[in-house]
PDB file of N, CA, C, O and CB in Angstrom:
ATOM      1  N   MET A   1     165.084  81.252 124.372  1.00  0.00           N
ATOM      2  CA  MET A   1     165.296  81.098 125.790  1.00  0.00           C
ATOM      3  C   MET A   1     165.407  79.607 126.109  1.00  0.00           C
ATOM      4  O   MET A   1     164.567  78.816 125.680  1.00  0.00           O
ATOM      5  CB  MET A   1     164.153  81.765 126.599  1.00  0.00           C
ATOM      6  N   ARG A   2     166.409  79.233 126.837  1.00  0.00           N
ATOM      7  CA  ARG A   2     166.623  77.844 127.200  1.00  0.00           C
ATOM      8  C   ARG A   2     165.912  77.559 128.521  1.00  0.00           C
ATOM      9  O   ARG A   2     166.048  78.307 129.489  1.00  0.00           O
ATOM     10  CB  ARG A   2     168.137  77.523 127.304  1.00  0.00           C
ATOM     11  N   MET A   3     165.151  76.462 128.541  1.00  0.00           N
ATOM     12  CA  MET A   3     164.426  76.088 129.748  1.00  0.00           C
ATOM     13  C   MET A   3     165.344  75.270 130.663  1.00  0.00           C
ATOM     14  O   MET A   3     166.249  74.583 130.190  1.00  0.00           O
ATOM     15  CB  MET A   3     163.142  75.286 129.394  1.00  0.00           C
ATOM     16  N   ALA A   4     165.104  75.348 131.956  1.00  0.00           N
ATOM     17  CA  ALA A   4     165.855  74.533 132.904  1.00  0.00           C
ATOM     18  C   ALA A   4     165.535  73.074 132.648  1.00  0.00           C
ATOM     19  O   ALA A   4     164.412  72.740 132.269  1.00  0.00           O
ATOM     20  CB  ALA A   4     165.529  74.925 134.371  1.00  0.00           C
ATOM     21  N   SER A   5     166.495  72.216 132.849  1.00  0.00           N
ATOM     22  CA  SER A   5     166.257  70.794 132.623  1.00  0.00           C
ATOM     23  C   SER A   5     166.580  70.018 133.889  1.00  0.00           C
ATOM     24  O   SER A   5     167.231  70.518 134.807  1.00  0.00           O
ATOM     25  CB  SER A   5     167.099  70.273 131.435  1.00  0.00           C
ATOM     26  N   ILE A   6     166.112  68.802 133.907  1.00  0.00           N
ATOM     27  CA  ILE A   6     166.352  67.912 135.040  1.00  0.00           C
ATOM     28  C   ILE A   6     166.865  66.587 134.490  1.00  0.00           C
ATOM     29  O   ILE A   6     166.360  66.082 133.487  1.00  0.00           O
ATOM     30  CB  ILE A   6     165.052  67.707 135.900  1.00  0.00           C
ATOM     31  N   ARG A   7     167.847  66.044 135.139  1.00  0.00           N
ATOM     32  CA  ARG A   7     168.410  64.771 134.721  1.00  0.00           C
ATOM     33  C   ARG A   7     167.520  63.651 135.253  1.00  0.00           C
ATOM     34  O   ARG A   7     167.090  63.680 136.406  1.00  0.00           O
ATOM     35  CB  ARG A   7     169.878  64.611 135.223  1.00  0.00           C
ATOM     36  N   THR A   8     167.252  62.671 134.406  1.00  0.00           N
ATOM     37  CA  THR A   8     166.432  61.542 134.813  1.00  0.00           C
ATOM     38  C   THR A   8     166.994  60.261 134.197  1.00  0.00           C
ATOM     39  O   THR A   8     167.790  60.305 133.259  1.00  0.00           O
ATOM     40  CB  THR A   8     164.953  61.755 134.395  1.00  0.00           C
ATOM     41  N   THR A   9     166.578  59.151 134.726  1.00  0.00           N
ATOM     42  CA  THR A   9     167.035  57.850 134.238  1.00  0.00           C
ATOM     43  C   THR A   9     165.810  57.012 133.918  1.00  0.00           C
ATOM     44  O   THR A   9     164.803  57.076 134.622  1.00  0.00           O
ATOM     45  CB  THR A   9     167.953  57.131 135.286  1.00  0.00           C
ATOM     46  N   PHE A  10     165.900  56.223 132.850  1.00  0.00           N
ATOM     47  CA  PHE A  10     164.820  55.305 132.531  1.00  0.00           C
ATOM     48  C   PHE A  10     165.413  54.014 131.993  1.00  0.00           C
ATOM     49  O   PHE A  10     166.578  53.970 131.597  1.00  0.00           O
ATOM     50  CB  PHE A  10     163.839  55.931 131.512  1.00  0.00           C
ATOM     51  N   THR A  11     164.610  52.978 131.982  1.00  0.00           N
ATOM     52  CA  THR A  11     165.050  51.671 131.522  1.00  0.00           C
ATOM     53  C   THR A  11     164.612  51.475 130.081  1.00  0.00           C
ATOM     54  O   THR A  11     163.485  51.801 129.711  1.00  0.00           O
ATOM     55  CB  THR A  11     164.492  50.548 132.423  1.00  0.00           C
ATOM     56  N   LEU A  12     165.520  50.939 129.274  1.00  0.00           N
ATOM     57  CA  LEU A  12     165.260  50.716 127.860  1.00  0.00           C
ATOM     58  C   LEU A  12     165.603  49.273 127.530  1.00  0.00           C
ATOM     59  O   LEU A  12     166.632  48.757 127.964  1.00  0.00           O
ATOM     60  CB  LEU A  12     166.074  51.703 126.974  1.00  0.00           C
ATOM     61  N   ASP A  13     164.744  48.627 126.765  1.00  0.00           N
ATOM     62  CA  ASP A  13     164.993  47.264 126.329  1.00  0.00           C
ATOM     63  C   ASP A  13     166.381  47.197 125.675  1.00  0.00           C
ATOM     64  O   ASP A  13     166.725  48.056 124.863  1.00  0.00           O
ATOM     65  CB  ASP A  13     163.882  46.783 125.343  1.00  0.00           C
ATOM     66  N   SER A  14     167.174  46.179 126.026  1.00  0.00           N
ATOM     67  CA  SER A  14     168.557  46.109 125.542  1.00  0.00           C
ATOM     68  C   SER A  14     168.646  46.005 124.016  1.00  0.00           C
ATOM     69  O   SER A  14     169.556  46.574 123.412  1.00  0.00           O
ATOM     70  CB  SER A  14     169.262  44.921 126.172  1.00  0.00           C
ATOM     71  N   GLU A  15     167.721  45.291 123.397  1.00  0.00           N
ATOM     72  CA  GLU A  15     167.746  45.172 121.937  1.00  0.00           C
ATOM     73  C   GLU A  15     167.444  46.522 121.280  1.00  0.00           C
ATOM     74  O   GLU A  15     168.071  46.899 120.291  1.00  0.00           O
ATOM     75  CB  GLU A  15     166.731  44.107 121.463  1.00  0.00           C
ATOM     76  N   LEU A  16     166.493  47.226 121.836  1.00  0.00           N
ATOM     77  CA  LEU A  16     166.155  48.543 121.321  1.00  0.00           C
ATOM     78  C   LEU A  16     167.323  49.509 121.512  1.00  0.00           C
ATOM     79  O   LEU A  16     167.624  50.307 120.625  1.00  0.00           O
ATOM     80  CB  LEU A  16     164.895  49.081 122.012  1.00  0.00           C
ATOM     81  N   ALA A  17     167.970  49.435 122.656  1.00  0.00           N
ATOM     82  CA  ALA A  17     169.130  50.288 122.928  1.00  0.00           C
ATOM     83  C   ALA A  17     170.251  49.995 121.936  1.00  0.00           C
ATOM     84  O   ALA A  17     170.916  50.916 121.463  1.00  0.00           O
ATOM     85  CB  ALA A  17     169.631  50.083 124.375  1.00  0.00           C
ATOM     86  N   GLU A  18     170.464  48.730 121.620  1.00  0.00           N
ATOM     87  CA  GLU A  18     171.498  48.345 120.660  1.00  0.00           C
ATOM     88  C   GLU A  18     171.161  48.869 119.265  1.00  0.00           C
ATOM     89  O   GLU A  18     172.043  49.361 118.561  1.00  0.00           O
ATOM     90  CB  GLU A  18     171.662  46.813 120.629  1.00  0.00           C
ATOM     91  N   GLN A  19     169.899  48.769 118.861  1.00  0.00           N
ATOM     92  CA  GLN A  19     169.487  49.300 117.564  1.00  0.00           C
ATOM     93  C   GLN A  19     169.700  50.813 117.515  1.00  0.00           C
ATOM     94  O   GLN A  19     170.178  51.347 116.514  1.00  0.00           O
ATOM     95  CB  GLN A  19     168.008  48.956 117.283  1.00  0.00           C
ATOM     96  N   ALA A  20     169.352  51.480 118.573  1.00  0.00           N
ATOM     97  CA  ALA A  20     169.540  52.931 118.638  1.00  0.00           C
ATOM     98  C   ALA A  20     171.023  53.271 118.497  1.00  0.00           C
ATOM     99  O   ALA A  20     171.378  54.212 117.788  1.00  0.00           O
ATOM    100  CB  ALA A  20     168.977  53.499 119.968  1.00  0.00           C
ATOM    101  N   ARG A  21     171.868  52.527 119.154  1.00  0.00           N
ATOM    102  CA  ARG A  21     173.313  52.773 119.073  1.00  0.00           C
ATOM    103  C   ARG A  21     173.808  52.561 117.643  1.00  0.00           C
ATOM    104  O   ARG A  21     174.550  53.388 117.112  1.00  0.00           O
ATOM    105  CB  ARG A  21     174.079  51.846 120.050  1.00  0.00           C
ATOM    106  N   ARG A  22     173.399  51.454 117.022  1.00  0.00           N
ATOM    107  CA  ARG A  22     173.830  51.149 115.652  1.00  0.00           C
ATOM    108  C   ARG A  22     173.351  52.206 114.660  1.00  0.00           C
ATOM    109  O   ARG A  22     174.053  52.528 113.703  1.00  0.00           O
ATOM    110  CB  ARG A  22     173.313  49.774 115.231  1.00  0.00           C
ATOM    111  N   LEU A  23     172.169  52.735 114.889  1.00  0.00           N
ATOM    112  CA  LEU A  23     171.578  53.707 113.965  1.00  0.00           C
ATOM    113  C   LEU A  23     171.898  55.156 114.340  1.00  0.00           C
ATOM    114  O   LEU A  23     171.398  56.095 113.720  1.00  0.00           O
ATOM    115  CB  LEU A  23     170.077  53.519 113.918  1.00  0.00           C
ATOM    116  N   ASN A  24     172.730  55.321 115.354  1.00  0.00           N
ATOM    117  CA  ASN A  24     173.120  56.661 115.833  1.00  0.00           C
ATOM    118  C   ASN A  24     171.910  57.508 116.240  1.00  0.00           C
ATOM    119  O   ASN A  24     171.862  58.708 115.972  1.00  0.00           O
ATOM    120  CB  ASN A  24     173.914  57.394 114.746  1.00  0.00           C
ATOM    121  N   VAL A  25     170.947  56.875 116.884  1.00  0.00           N
ATOM    122  CA  VAL A  25     169.777  57.591 117.396  1.00  0.00           C
ATOM    123  C   VAL A  25     170.163  58.274 118.703  1.00  0.00           C
ATOM    124  O   VAL A  25     170.718  57.642 119.601  1.00  0.00           O
ATOM    125  CB  VAL A  25     168.563  56.622 117.607  1.00  0.00           C
ATOM    126  N   ASN A  26     169.869  59.558 118.804  1.00  0.00           N
ATOM    127  CA  ASN A  26     170.103  60.294 120.039  1.00  0.00           C
ATOM    128  C   ASN A  26     168.966  59.933 120.995  1.00  0.00           C
ATOM    129  O   ASN A  26     167.858  60.457 120.877  1.00  0.00           O
ATOM    130  CB  ASN A  26     170.180  61.856 119.784  1.00  0.00           C
ATOM    131  N   VAL A  27     169.242  59.049 121.928  1.00  0.00           N
ATOM    132  CA  VAL A  27     168.213  58.527 122.832  1.00  0.00           C
ATOM    133  C   VAL A  27     167.640  59.630 123.711  1.00  0.00           C
ATOM    134  O   VAL A  27     166.439  59.637 123.982  1.00  0.00           O
ATOM    135  CB  VAL A  27     168.787  57.410 123.706  1.00  0.00           C
ATOM    136  N   SER A  28     168.466  60.552 124.157  1.00  0.00           N
ATOM    137  CA  SER A  28     167.964  61.649 124.996  1.00  0.00           C
ATOM    138  C   SER A  28     166.963  62.509 124.228  1.00  0.00           C
ATOM    139  O   SER A  28     165.901  62.849 124.749  1.00  0.00           O
ATOM    140  CB  SER A  28     169.133  62.521 125.499  1.00  0.00           C
ATOM    141  N   ALA A  29     167.305  62.860 122.987  1.00  0.00           N
ATOM    142  CA  ALA A  29     166.396  63.675 122.174  1.00  0.00           C
ATOM    143  C   ALA A  29     165.116  62.905 121.875  1.00  0.00           C
ATOM    144  O   ALA A  29     164.023  63.469 121.924  1.00  0.00           O
ATOM    145  CB  ALA A  29     167.078  64.107 120.858  1.00  0.00           C
ATOM    146  N   ALA A  30     165.248  61.611 121.565  1.00  0.00           N
ATOM    147  CA  ALA A  30     164.066  60.790 121.277  1.00  0.00           C
ATOM    148  C   ALA A  30     163.172  60.681 122.511  1.00  0.00           C
ATOM    149  O   ALA A  30     161.947  60.724 122.401  1.00  0.00           O
ATOM    150  CB  ALA A  30     164.486  59.381 120.799  1.00  0.00           C
ATOM    151  N   ALA A  31     163.786  60.541 123.678  1.00  0.00           N
ATOM    152  CA  ALA A  31     163.010  60.466 124.921  1.00  0.00           C
ATOM    153  C   ALA A  31     162.288  61.782 125.178  1.00  0.00           C
ATOM    154  O   ALA A  31     161.125  61.777 125.582  1.00  0.00           O
ATOM    155  CB  ALA A  31     163.924  60.117 126.115  1.00  0.00           C
ATOM    156  N   ARG A  32     162.964  62.916 124.950  1.00  0.00           N
ATOM    157  CA  ARG A  32     162.318  64.223 125.138  1.00  0.00           C
ATOM    158  C   ARG A  32     161.107  64.361 124.215  1.00  0.00           C
ATOM    159  O   ARG A  32     160.046  64.820 124.637  1.00  0.00           O
ATOM    160  CB  ARG A  32     163.323  65.370 124.873  1.00  0.00           C
ATOM    161  N   ARG A  33     161.276  63.958 122.952  1.00  0.00           N
ATOM    162  CA  ARG A  33     160.147  64.044 122.016  1.00  0.00           C
ATOM    163  C   ARG A  33     158.997  63.148 122.475  1.00  0.00           C
ATOM    164  O   ARG A  33     157.832  63.540 122.411  1.00  0.00           O
ATOM    165  CB  ARG A  33     160.593  63.649 120.588  1.00  0.00           C
ATOM    166  N   GLY A  34     159.333  61.944 122.938  1.00  0.00           N
ATOM    167  CA  GLY A  34     158.296  61.018 123.400  1.00  0.00           C
ATOM    168  C   GLY A  34     157.563  61.533 124.622  1.00  0.00           C
ATOM    169  O   GLY A  34     156.338  61.439 124.695  1.00  0.00           O
ATOM    170  N   VAL A  35     158.292  62.075 125.579  1.00  0.00           N
ATOM    171  CA  VAL A  35     157.656  62.613 126.792  1.00  0.00           C
ATOM    172  C   VAL A  35     156.825  63.845 126.440  1.00  0.00           C
ATOM    173  O   VAL A  35     155.732  64.029 126.976  1.00  0.00           O
ATOM    174  CB  VAL A  35     158.726  62.970 127.869  1.00  0.00           C
ATOM    175  N   THR A  36     157.333  64.683 125.550  1.00  0.00           N
ATOM    176  CA  THR A  36     156.577  65.856 125.112  1.00  0.00           C
ATOM    177  C   THR A  36     155.256  65.435 124.490  1.00  0.00           C
ATOM    178  O   THR A  36     154.213  66.011 124.796  1.00  0.00           O
ATOM    179  CB  THR A  36     157.395  66.688 124.111  1.00  0.00           C
ATOM    180  N   ALA A  37     155.294  64.432 123.619  1.00  0.00           N
ATOM    181  CA  ALA A  37     154.066  63.952 122.968  1.00  0.00           C
ATOM    182  C   ALA A  37     153.105  63.352 123.990  1.00  0.00           C
ATOM    183  O   ALA A  37     151.897  63.577 123.912  1.00  0.00           O
ATOM    184  CB  ALA A  37     154.403  62.908 121.885  1.00  0.00           C
ATOM    185  N   ALA A  38     153.632  62.593 124.944  1.00  0.00           N
ATOM    186  CA  ALA A  38     152.781  61.969 125.965  1.00  0.00           C
ATOM    187  C   ALA A  38     152.114  63.023 126.844  1.00  0.00           C
ATOM    188  O   ALA A  38     150.942  62.886 127.193  1.00  0.00           O
ATOM    189  CB  ALA A  38     153.604  61.006 126.836  1.00  0.00           C
ATOM    190  N   VAL A  39     152.850  64.071 127.204  1.00  0.00           N
ATOM    191  CA  VAL A  39     152.279  65.149 128.022  1.00  0.00           C
ATOM    192  C   VAL A  39     151.207  65.887 127.230  1.00  0.00           C
ATOM    193  O   VAL A  39     150.145  66.203 127.768  1.00  0.00           O
ATOM    194  CB  VAL A  39     153.385  66.136 128.486  1.00  0.00           C
ATOM    195  N   ARG A  40     151.478  66.164 125.948  1.00  0.00           N
ATOM    196  CA  ARG A  40     150.489  66.846 125.105  1.00  0.00           C
ATOM    197  C   ARG A  40     149.195  66.024 125.036  1.00  0.00           C
ATOM    198  O   ARG A  40     148.102  66.574 125.172  1.00  0.00           O
ATOM    199  CB  ARG A  40     151.057  67.082 123.677  1.00  0.00           C
ATOM    200  N   GLU A  41     149.319  64.711 124.825  1.00  0.00           N
ATOM    201  CA  GLU A  41     148.143  63.828 124.777  1.00  0.00           C
ATOM    202  C   GLU A  41     147.390  63.830 126.100  1.00  0.00           C
ATOM    203  O   GLU A  41     146.159  63.857 126.114  1.00  0.00           O
ATOM    204  CB  GLU A  41     148.563  62.399 124.424  1.00  0.00           C
ATOM    205  N   ALA A  42     148.125  63.802 127.216  1.00  0.00           N
ATOM    206  CA  ALA A  42     147.487  63.798 128.536  1.00  0.00           C
ATOM    207  C   ALA A  42     146.743  65.115 128.786  1.00  0.00           C
ATOM    208  O   ALA A  42     145.664  65.113 129.379  1.00  0.00           O
ATOM    209  CB  ALA A  42     148.539  63.563 129.642  1.00  0.00           C
ATOM    210  N   LEU A  43     147.315  66.240 128.336  1.00  0.00           N
ATOM    211  CA  LEU A  43     146.641  67.532 128.496  1.00  0.00           C
ATOM    212  C   LEU A  43     145.357  67.591 127.677  1.00  0.00           C
ATOM    213  O   LEU A  43     144.343  68.109 128.146  1.00  0.00           O
ATOM    214  CB  LEU A  43     147.573  68.675 128.085  1.00  0.00           C
ATOM    215  N   VAL A  44     145.398  67.063 126.458  1.00  0.00           N
ATOM    216  CA  VAL A  44     144.199  67.026 125.621  1.00  0.00           C
ATOM    217  C   VAL A  44     143.121  66.191 126.292  1.00  0.00           C
ATOM    218  O   VAL A  44     141.957  66.590 126.336  1.00  0.00           O
ATOM    219  CB  VAL A  44     144.522  66.462 124.221  1.00  0.00           C
ATOM    220  N   GLU A  45     143.502  65.043 126.810  1.00  0.00           N
ATOM    221  CA  GLU A  45     142.536  64.156 127.473  1.00  0.00           C
ATOM    222  C   GLU A  45     141.969  64.819 128.731  1.00  0.00           C
ATOM    223  O   GLU A  45     140.769  64.720 128.990  1.00  0.00           O
ATOM    224  CB  GLU A  45     143.200  62.803 127.837  1.00  0.00           C
ATOM    225  N   ALA A  46     142.812  65.489 129.509  1.00  0.00           N
ATOM    226  CA  ALA A  46     142.340  66.175 130.716  1.00  0.00           C
ATOM    227  C   ALA A  46     141.361  67.289 130.347  1.00  0.00           C
ATOM    228  O   ALA A  46     140.349  67.482 131.022  1.00  0.00           O
ATOM    229  CB  ALA A  46     143.533  66.752 131.515  1.00  0.00           C
ATOM    230  N   ASP A  47     141.669  68.024 129.270  1.00  0.00           N
ATOM    231  CA  ASP A  47     140.776  69.088 128.824  1.00  0.00           C
ATOM    232  C   ASP A  47     139.440  68.516 128.365  1.00  0.00           C
ATOM    233  O   ASP A  47     138.383  69.060 128.685  1.00  0.00           O
ATOM    234  CB  ASP A  47     141.424  69.893 127.692  1.00  0.00           C
ATOM    235  N   ARG A  48     139.489  67.423 127.619  1.00  0.00           N
ATOM    236  CA  ARG A  48     138.260  66.778 127.137  1.00  0.00           C
ATOM    237  C   ARG A  48     137.421  66.284 128.323  1.00  0.00           C
ATOM    238  O   ARG A  48     136.201  66.454 128.331  1.00  0.00           O
ATOM    239  CB  ARG A  48     138.601  65.594 126.186  1.00  0.00           C
ATOM    240  N   THR A  49     138.060  65.683 129.306  1.00  0.00           N
ATOM    241  CA  THR A  49     137.361  65.177 130.485  1.00  0.00           C
ATOM    242  C   THR A  49     136.712  66.323 131.262  1.00  0.00           C
ATOM    243  O   THR A  49     135.572  66.208 131.713  1.00  0.00           O
ATOM    244  CB  THR A  49     138.332  64.400 131.393  1.00  0.00           C
ATOM    245  N   ALA A  50     137.445  67.426 131.414  1.00  0.00           N
ATOM    246  CA  ALA A  50     136.895  68.583 132.130  1.00  0.00           C
ATOM    247  C   ALA A  50     135.690  69.140 131.389  1.00  0.00           C
ATOM    248  O   ALA A  50     134.695  69.506 132.015  1.00  0.00           O
ATOM    249  CB  ALA A  50     137.965  69.679 132.303  1.00  0.00           C
ATOM    250  N   TYR A  51     135.766  69.209 130.059  1.00  0.00           N
ATOM    251  CA  TYR A  51     134.645  69.721 129.278  1.00  0.00           C
ATOM    252  C   TYR A  51     133.441  68.802 129.395  1.00  0.00           C
ATOM    253  O   TYR A  51     132.308  69.273 129.497  1.00  0.00           O
ATOM    254  CB  TYR A  51     135.042  69.884 127.811  1.00  0.00           C
ATOM    255  N   GLU A  52     133.676  67.487 129.381  1.00  0.00           N
ATOM    256  CA  GLU A  52     132.562  66.538 129.512  1.00  0.00           C
ATOM    257  C   GLU A  52     131.897  66.666 130.875  1.00  0.00           C
ATOM    258  O   GLU A  52     130.685  66.484 130.991  1.00  0.00           O
ATOM    259  CB  GLU A  52     133.051  65.096 129.299  1.00  0.00           C
ATOM    260  N   ARG A  53     132.681  66.977 131.914  1.00  0.00           N
ATOM    261  CA  ARG A  53     132.119  67.163 133.257  1.00  0.00           C
ATOM    262  C   ARG A  53     131.311  68.448 133.347  1.00  0.00           C
ATOM    263  O   ARG A  53     130.264  68.485 133.993  1.00  0.00           O
ATOM    264  CB  ARG A  53     133.233  67.176 134.305  1.00  0.00           C
ATOM    265  N   MET A  54     131.796  69.499 132.702  1.00  0.00           N
ATOM    266  CA  MET A  54     131.123  70.809 132.772  1.00  0.00           C
ATOM    267  C   MET A  54     131.123  71.437 131.387  1.00  0.00           C
ATOM    268  O   MET A  54     131.921  72.337 131.122  1.00  0.00           O
ATOM    269  CB  MET A  54     131.824  71.756 133.806  1.00  0.00           C
ATOM    270  N   PRO A  55     130.243  70.981 130.497  1.00  0.00           N
ATOM    271  CA  PRO A  55     130.212  71.553 129.142  1.00  0.00           C
ATOM    272  C   PRO A  55     129.766  73.010 129.160  1.00  0.00           C
ATOM    273  O   PRO A  55     129.084  73.460 130.081  1.00  0.00           O
ATOM    274  CB  PRO A  55     129.279  70.736 128.241  1.00  0.00           C
ATOM    275  N   GLU A  56     130.162  73.723 128.137  1.00  0.00           N
ATOM    276  CA  GLU A  56     129.749  75.128 128.017  1.00  0.00           C
ATOM    277  C   GLU A  56     128.252  75.195 127.774  1.00  0.00           C
ATOM    278  O   GLU A  56     127.664  74.324 127.132  1.00  0.00           O
ATOM    279  CB  GLU A  56     130.518  75.843 126.871  1.00  0.00           C
ATOM    280  N   ARG A  57     127.653  76.248 128.304  1.00  0.00           N
ATOM    281  CA  ARG A  57     126.226  76.471 128.117  1.00  0.00           C
ATOM    282  C   ARG A  57     126.038  77.906 127.647  1.00  0.00           C
ATOM    283  O   ARG A  57     126.873  78.764 127.933  1.00  0.00           O
ATOM    284  CB  ARG A  57     125.421  76.192 129.434  1.00  0.00           C
ATOM    285  N   PRO A  58     124.953  78.176 126.930  1.00  0.00           N
ATOM    286  CA  PRO A  58     124.693  79.566 126.529  1.00  0.00           C
ATOM    287  C   PRO A  58     124.661  80.474 127.759  1.00  0.00           C
ATOM    288  O   PRO A  58     124.157  80.088 128.814  1.00  0.00           O
ATOM    289  CB  PRO A  58     123.354  79.671 125.747  1.00  0.00           C
ATOM    290  N   ASP A  59     125.201  81.674 127.610  1.00  0.00           N
ATOM    291  CA  ASP A  59     125.271  82.628 128.713  1.00  0.00           C
ATOM    292  C   ASP A  59     124.753  83.965 128.212  1.00  0.00           C
ATOM    293  O   ASP A  59     125.373  84.586 127.349  1.00  0.00           O
ATOM    294  CB  ASP A  59     126.729  82.759 129.267  1.00  0.00           C
ATOM    295  N   SER A  60     123.632  84.413 128.740  1.00  0.00           N
ATOM    296  CA  SER A  60     123.001  85.644 128.277  1.00  0.00           C
ATOM    297  C   SER A  60     123.894  86.866 128.505  1.00  0.00           C
ATOM    298  O   SER A  60     123.665  87.914 127.902  1.00  0.00           O
ATOM    299  CB  SER A  60     121.666  85.841 128.982  1.00  0.00           C
ATOM    300  N   PHE A  61     124.886  86.748 129.347  1.00  0.00           N
ATOM    301  CA  PHE A  61     125.820  87.848 129.589  1.00  0.00           C
ATOM    302  C   PHE A  61     126.442  88.328 128.282  1.00  0.00           C
ATOM    303  O   PHE A  61     126.666  89.525 128.104  1.00  0.00           O
ATOM    304  CB  PHE A  61     126.918  87.415 130.571  1.00  0.00           C
ATOM    305  N   TRP A  62     126.721  87.410 127.379  1.00  0.00           N
ATOM    306  CA  TRP A  62     127.415  87.731 126.137  1.00  0.00           C
ATOM    307  C   TRP A  62     126.484  88.215 125.018  1.00  0.00           C
ATOM    308  O   TRP A  62     126.964  88.609 123.955  1.00  0.00           O
ATOM    309  CB  TRP A  62     128.173  86.525 125.667  1.00  0.00           C
ATOM    310  N   ASP A  63     125.172  88.192 125.234  1.00  0.00           N
ATOM    311  CA  ASP A  63     124.237  88.592 124.182  1.00  0.00           C
ATOM    312  C   ASP A  63     124.487  90.020 123.681  1.00  0.00           C
ATOM    313  O   ASP A  63     124.332  90.291 122.490  1.00  0.00           O
ATOM    314  CB  ASP A  63     122.811  88.474 124.693  1.00  0.00           C
ATOM    315  N   GLY A  64     124.864  90.908 124.555  1.00  0.00           N
ATOM    316  CA  GLY A  64     125.076  92.302 124.174  1.00  0.00           C
ATOM    317  C   GLY A  64     126.515  92.631 123.845  1.00  0.00           C
ATOM    318  O   GLY A  64     126.828  93.790 123.572  1.00  0.00           O
ATOM    319  N   ALA A  65     127.385  91.664 123.860  1.00  0.00           N
ATOM    320  CA  ALA A  65     128.806  91.920 123.603  1.00  0.00           C
ATOM    321  C   ALA A  65     129.040  92.326 122.158  1.00  0.00           C
ATOM    322  O   ALA A  65     128.363  91.847 121.248  1.00  0.00           O
ATOM    323  CB  ALA A  65     129.642  90.683 123.938  1.00  0.00           C
ATOM    324  N   GLU A  66     130.000  93.208 121.959  1.00  0.00           N
ATOM    325  CA  GLU A  66     130.343  93.636 120.612  1.00  0.00           C
ATOM    326  C   GLU A  66     131.539  92.836 120.117  1.00  0.00           C
ATOM    327  O   GLU A  66     132.423  92.467 120.891  1.00  0.00           O
ATOM    328  CB  GLU A  66     130.642  95.152 120.573  1.00  0.00           C
ATOM    329  N   ALA A  67     131.549  92.577 118.825  1.00  0.00           N
ATOM    330  CA  ALA A  67     132.669  91.844 118.227  1.00  0.00           C
ATOM    331  C   ALA A  67     133.882  92.757 118.144  1.00  0.00           C
ATOM    332  O   ALA A  67     133.743  93.959 117.915  1.00  0.00           O
ATOM    333  CB  ALA A  67     132.296  91.301 116.819  1.00  0.00           C
ATOM    334  N   TRP A  68     135.056  92.200 118.327  1.00  0.00           N
ATOM    335  CA  TRP A  68     136.300  92.937 118.200  1.00  0.00           C
ATOM    336  C   TRP A  68     136.846  92.709 116.801  1.00  0.00           C
ATOM    337  O   TRP A  68     136.718  91.613 116.256  1.00  0.00           O
ATOM    338  CB  TRP A  68     137.328  92.506 119.283  1.00  0.00           C
ATOM    339  N   GLY A  69     137.430  93.692 116.240  1.00  0.00           N
ATOM    340  CA  GLY A  69     138.054  93.548 114.935  1.00  0.00           C
ATOM    341  C   GLY A  69     137.059  93.763 113.808  1.00  0.00           C
ATOM    342  O   GLY A  69     135.935  94.219 114.014  1.00  0.00           O
ATOM    343  N   GLU A  70     137.515  93.415 112.601  1.00  0.00           N
ATOM    344  CA  GLU A  70     136.680  93.607 111.429  1.00  0.00           C
ATOM    345  C   GLU A  70     135.578  92.572 111.374  1.00  0.00           C
ATOM    346  O   GLU A  70     135.752  91.425 111.788  1.00  0.00           O
ATOM    347  CB  GLU A  70     137.514  93.550 110.166  1.00  0.00           C
ATOM    348  N   GLU A  71     134.440  93.000 110.854  1.00  0.00           N
ATOM    349  CA  GLU A  71     133.305  92.083 110.750  1.00  0.00           C
ATOM    350  C   GLU A  71     133.041  91.757 109.313  1.00  0.00           C
ATOM    351  O   GLU A  71     132.121  90.997 109.011  1.00  0.00           O
ATOM    352  CB  GLU A  71     132.056  92.673 111.393  1.00  0.00           C
TER     353      GLU A  71
END
Protein backbone atom coordinates (compact mmCIF):
# COMPACT_ATOMS: atom_id res chain seq x y z
CA MET A 1 0.00 0.00 0.00
CA ARG A 2 1.40 3.38 -0.97
CA MET A 3 1.16 6.12 1.64
CA ALA A 4 0.13 9.67 0.75
CA SER A 5 3.07 12.00 0.47
CA ILE A 6 3.61 15.71 0.85
CA ARG A 7 6.03 17.85 -1.10
CA THR A 8 8.50 19.80 1.01
CA THR A 9 11.59 21.92 0.49
CA PHE A 10 14.76 22.06 2.54
CA THR A 11 18.12 23.77 2.33
CA LEU A 12 21.25 21.75 1.63
CA ASP A 13 24.86 22.89 1.83
CA SER A 14 26.01 23.56 -1.76
CA GLU A 15 29.16 21.43 -1.44
CA LEU A 16 27.16 18.52 -0.10
CA ALA A 17 24.60 18.94 -2.88
CA GLU A 18 27.40 18.89 -5.47
CA GLN A 19 28.88 15.71 -3.96
CA ALA A 20 25.45 14.09 -4.02
CA ARG A 21 25.04 15.02 -7.68
CA ARG A 22 28.49 13.67 -8.61
CA LEU A 23 27.85 10.42 -6.74
CA ASN A 24 24.31 10.03 -8.12
CA VAL A 25 22.79 10.11 -4.63
CA ASN A 26 19.00 10.29 -4.69
CA VAL A 27 18.59 13.26 -2.34
CA SER A 28 14.84 12.73 -1.92
CA ALA A 29 15.31 9.10 -0.86
CA ALA A 30 18.20 10.05 1.44
CA ALA A 31 16.09 12.79 3.02
CA ARG A 32 13.19 10.36 3.57
CA ARG A 33 15.54 7.89 5.28
CA GLY A 34 16.99 10.67 7.44
CA VAL A 35 13.59 12.01 8.49
CA THR A 36 12.36 8.47 9.18
CA ALA A 37 15.37 7.83 11.43
CA ALA A 38 14.94 11.17 13.22
CA VAL A 39 11.23 10.50 13.87
CA ARG A 40 12.02 6.98 15.15
CA GLU A 41 14.64 8.43 17.55
CA ALA A 42 12.21 11.12 18.74
CA LEU A 43 9.51 8.49 19.41
CA VAL A 44 11.95 6.39 21.44
CA GLU A 45 12.97 9.43 23.47
CA ALA A 46 9.32 10.44 24.04
CA ASP A 47 8.51 6.90 25.19
CA ARG A 48 11.51 6.86 27.54
CA THR A 49 10.54 10.26 28.98
CA ALA A 50 6.94 9.14 29.53
CA TYR A 51 8.13 5.98 31.29
CA GLU A 52 10.48 7.99 33.52
CA ARG A 53 7.55 10.26 34.47
CA MET A 54 5.23 7.34 35.23
CA PRO A 55 7.14 4.06 35.58
CA GLU A 56 5.26 0.79 35.72
CA ARG A 57 4.42 -0.51 39.16
CA PRO A 58 3.26 -3.94 40.32
CA ASP A 59 -0.50 -4.30 39.93
CA SER A 60 -2.31 -6.94 41.98
CA PHE A 61 -5.01 -7.06 39.29
CA TRP A 62 -2.73 -9.30 37.22
CA ASP A 63 -1.87 -11.73 40.04
CA GLY A 64 -4.68 -14.10 39.05
CA ALA A 65 -4.26 -13.76 35.30
CA GLU A 66 -3.65 -16.89 33.28
CA ALA A 67 -0.88 -17.13 30.71
CA TRP A 68 -1.91 -17.38 27.07
CA GLY A 69 -0.31 -19.95 24.84
CA GLU A 70 2.07 -22.74 25.69
CA GLU A 71 3.87 -22.68 29.00
